Structures are given as structure tokens and as C-alpha cells.
C-alpha positions in Angstrom: 2.3 58.9 42.1 -0.3 56.5 43.5 -4.1 57.2 43.0 -5.0 59.1 46.2 -8.8 58.6 45.8 -9.8 55.3 47.4 -13.4 54.6 48.2 -14.4 52.6 51.3 -14.9 48.9 51.1 -18.3 49.0 52.8 -20.0 50.9 55.7 -19.0 48.8 58.7 -15.9 47.3 60.1 -12.5 47.9 58.5 -13.6 50.1 55.5 -10.1 51.3 54.5 -6.8 49.3 54.5 -4.2 51.3 52.6 -0.8 49.7 53.0 2.5 51.2 51.9 2.7 48.5 49.2 -0.8 49.2 47.8 -0.2 52.9 47.8 3.3 52.9 46.4 4.7 54.5 49.5 7.7 53.6 51.5 6.5 53.6 55.1 3.1 55.0 55.9 -0.2 53.1 55.8 -3.7 53.9 56.8 -6.6 51.9 58.2 -10.1 53.1 59.0 -12.7 51.3 61.1 -16.4 52.2 61.5 -17.7 50.5 64.6 -21.0 50.5 66.5 -20.9 51.1 70.2 -19.5 48.1 72.1 -17.7 46.6 69.1 -14.0 46.0 69.0 -11.2 46.2 66.5 -7.8 44.5 66.9 -4.6 44.3 64.8 -1.2 42.8 65.3 1.2 45.7 64.6 4.5 43.9 65.1 7.3 46.4 65.2 5.4 49.1 63.3 4.8 52.4 65.0 1.0 53.1 65.2 -1.0 56.3 65.7 -4.6 56.1 66.7 -7.0 58.9 65.8 -10.5 58.8 67.2 -12.8 60.8 65.0 -15.8 60.5 67.3 -16.9 58.5 70.3 -15.0 56.9 73.1 -12.5 54.1 73.2 -10.8 51.7 75.5 -7.3 51.0 74.2 -4.8 48.4 75.2 -1.3 47.8 73.9 1.7 45.8 75.2 -0.3 44.8 78.2 -1.2 48.3 79.2 -4.7 49.9 79.2 -5.2 53.5 78.2 
């Protein structure tokens, strides 16, 4: 089993980037962004299914030409 304790790579921006390959998993990955108000994050997801979880704050989200 992969080591499940991974410390963040900093305090700002993308602080976690766990891929299925790096974790030894088949499908699921995990990324965590810590952003200041007004900052943005963007990633190309290709054909991967993505779930966004907002832990706090507000967000403007766009995907496939749609705004949410």
C-alpha cells in the first residue's frame, strides 16, 4: 500500500498533487490549491472526470465553455 501521509509542498498555490501513478493507485488522484482572494487555478483535465470540492470561500468555475 502507498504511503498515505503526504505533507504539502508549500503554503500557497498547488500544495498537493497526488497522481494515481505517484500513489500506486489505478484511477483516483488528488490536487489541493490554496489561493488568496482573486487568484485563479486552471488545469487541463483531458478526458478525466473531475470533482471540485470547495473547502471555504467562493469560486467562479468554468468548464467546456460553460460558467458555473
